[in-house]
Every structure is written in structure tokens, then in C-alpha cells.
C-alpha positions as CSV (number, residue, x, y, z in Angstrom):
1,X,0.0,0.0,0.0
2,X,1.4,3.4,-0.9
3,X,1.9,5.9,1.9
4,X,3.8,8.7,0.2
5,X,4.0,10.7,-3.0
6,X,7.7,11.3,-3.7
7,X,8.6,14.1,-6.2
8,X,12.0,14.8,-7.8
9,X,12.8,18.3,-8.8
10,X,15.7,18.7,-11.2
11,X,17.0,20.8,-14.0
12,X,17.2,19.7,-17.6
13,X,20.5,20.0,-19.5
14,X,20.2,21.9,-22.7
15,X,22.5,22.1,-25.7
16,X,23.5,25.7,-24.8
17,X,24.5,24.6,-21.3
18,X,26.5,21.3,-21.7
19,X,29.1,22.0,-19.0
20,X,27.2,22.5,-15.8
21,X,29.4,22.3,-12.7
22,X,26.7,21.0,-10.4
23,X,23.3,19.3,-10.6
24,X,20.8,20.4,-8.0
25,X,18.5,17.7,-6.8
26,X,15.5,18.4,-4.6
27,X,13.1,15.6,-3.4
28,X,9.9,16.3,-1.5
29,X,7.6,13.8,0.2
30,X,3.9,14.2,0.8
31,X,1.7,11.8,2.8
32,X,-1.2,10.2,0.8
33,X,-2.5,8.1,3.7
34,X,-4.1,9.8,6.7
35,X,-1.7,9.7,9.6
36,X,1.4,9.0,7.6
37,X,4.3,11.3,8.5
38,X,6.0,12.7,5.4
39,X,9.1,13.9,7.3
40,X,11.4,11.0,6.2
41,X,14.7,12.9,5.6
42,X,17.1,13.0,8.6
43,X,19.5,15.9,9.0
44,X,22.4,16.3,11.4
45,X,22.5,19.8,12.8
46,X,25.4,22.1,11.9
47,X,27.9,23.3,14.5
48,X,27.2,26.6,16.4
49,X,29.6,29.2,15.0
50,X,31.6,30.5,18.0
51,X,28.6,30.3,20.4
52,X,26.5,32.8,18.4
53,X,23.5,30.5,18.1
54,X,23.9,30.5,14.3
55,X,24.5,27.1,12.8
56,X,26.8,26.3,10.0
57,X,25.0,24.2,7.4
58,X,23.0,21.2,8.5
59,X,23.9,18.0,6.8
60,X,21.6,15.4,5.2
61,X,22.2,12.1,6.9
62,X,19.8,9.5,5.6
63,X,16.2,8.4,4.8
64,X,14.6,7.5,8.2
65,X,14.0,4.0,9.4
66,X,10.8,3.3,11.4
67,X,12.9,3.7,14.6
68,X,14.2,7.0,13.4
69,X,10.6,8.1,12.7
70,X,9.7,7.2,16.3
71,X,12.7,8.9,18.0
72,X,14.0,11.8,15.9
73,X,11.9,15.0,16.2
74,X,10.4,16.9,13.2
75,X,11.7,20.3,12.5
76,X,14.2,21.7,15.0
77,X,16.3,19.3,17.0
78,X,15.8,18.9,20.8
79,X,18.3,21.0,22.7
80,X,18.8,21.0,26.4
81,X,19.0,24.4,28.1
82,X,22.3,23.7,29.8
83,X,23.6,21.8,26.8
84,X,24.3,25.0,24.8
85,X,27.3,25.7,26.9
86,X,28.8,22.2,26.6
87,X,27.8,21.8,23.0
88,X,26.1,18.5,23.9
89,X,22.6,18.1,22.5
90,X,19.9,15.7,23.5
91,X,19.2,14.8,19.9
92,X,21.5,16.4,17.3
93,X,19.2,15.3,14.4
94,X,15.8,16.3,13.0
95,X,13.5,15.2,10.3
96,X,11.9,17.1,7.4
97,X,10.0,16.2,4.2
98,X,12.5,17.8,1.8
99,X,16.1,17.1,0.8
100,X,18.2,19.4,-1.4
101,X,21.5,18.2,-2.7
102,X,24.2,19.5,-5.1
103,X,25.5,16.6,-7.2
104,X,28.6,16.5,-9.3
105,X,26.9,15.4,-12.4
106,X,23.6,14.1,-13.8
107,X,24.7,10.5,-13.2
108,X,25.3,11.1,-9.5
109,X,21.9,12.9,-9.3
110,X,20.2,9.9,-10.9
111,X,22.0,7.4,-8.6
112,X,21.0,9.3,-5.5
113,X,17.4,9.5,-6.7
114,X,17.3,5.7,-7.1
115,X,18.8,5.2,-3.6
116,X,16.2,7.6,-2.1
117,X,13.4,5.7,-3.8
118,X,14.8,2.4,-2.5
119,X,15.2,3.7,1.0
120,X,11.7,5.2,1.2
121,X,10.3,1.9,-0.2
122,X,12.2,0.1,2.6
123,X,10.6,2.4,5.2
124,X,7.1,1.7,3.8
125,X,7.9,-2.1,4.0
126,X,8.9,-1.6,7.7
127,X,5.6,0.1,8.4
128,X,3.8,-2.7,6.5
129,X,5.6,-5.4,8.5
130,X,4.7,-3.5,11.8
131,X,1.1,-3.2,10.8
132,X,1.0,-7.0,9.9
133,X,2.5,-7.8,13.2
134,X,-0.1,-5.8,15.1
135,X,-2.9,-7.4,13.1
136,X,-1.4,-10.9,13.4
137,X,-2.1,-13.9,15.6
138,X,-1.7,-13.4,19.3
139,X,-0.8,-15.9,22.0
140,X,-1.2,-15.3,25.7
141,X,0.1,-17.5,28.4
142,X,-0.4,-17.3,32.2
143,X,2.6,-17.8,34.4
């Protein structure tokens, strides 16, 4: 059963622009099943620049697993009040429904697109297995 609509946004190479230096790739996810969380892309937060509270570029980490979906927050990461001084964070990751990457060439962009599709399909299979487990046979014993 489909849970998500996954859309790839790319540019098209033209004859007058044969030597691009990078290939932007943007992928967005929308839920098509009620209750499905489309925030499947995990990011690691960037380092605070000299204690200013301004982060240097967050880094895309991975497509979430079911466990990631249960543990990693959506949007901003969870930061402990006293952790700002020590640079320790409770969870230095967050999830969002969009990933934007600069690829070296069109082949790399295509390869990454296939990997993202595979990983999101794996996530959907994890949810399906979990749903099947919850709807499966139960056995209760008294000890």
C-alpha cells in the first residue's frame, strides 16, 4: 500500500549549457495516507559558530527508518537548556520532508534519486511489517 508521494525536482540539461558544474536535486515527500508522517529525511544539525547560536550548514544524513521516525523529532532538534554551553545536544538530528543536494553530475543525481526511492520503499515495508505484526495472531500465556 502506498503511503507517500515522492517528487523529484531537477533541471534539464540543454544544448547551450552542456558543461554544468553541479546538478541540484530536490526531493519532496507528501503523505497520501491519513496519519502518515512525510518527514522522512534525517538531518544532522550544523555546529554553532563561536557560540553565536547561528548554525553552520546542517547535513543530510539518511532516509529515516521506522525507529528514526519514532525517535527523531520533526523540525528543529531537541536542545537541552544547559547543553548549549557544553555543545552536547539531547538529539542532534531532526527530520523534514525535503532534501536538497548539489550533485557533481547528472549520473550522480540519478544514482542518488534511485537510492532515495529504494530507502523510502524500505521504510514503507517496515511500516507494513509492523502493521501486519499488530494485526497478526496473538498468543497469551499465564505464568
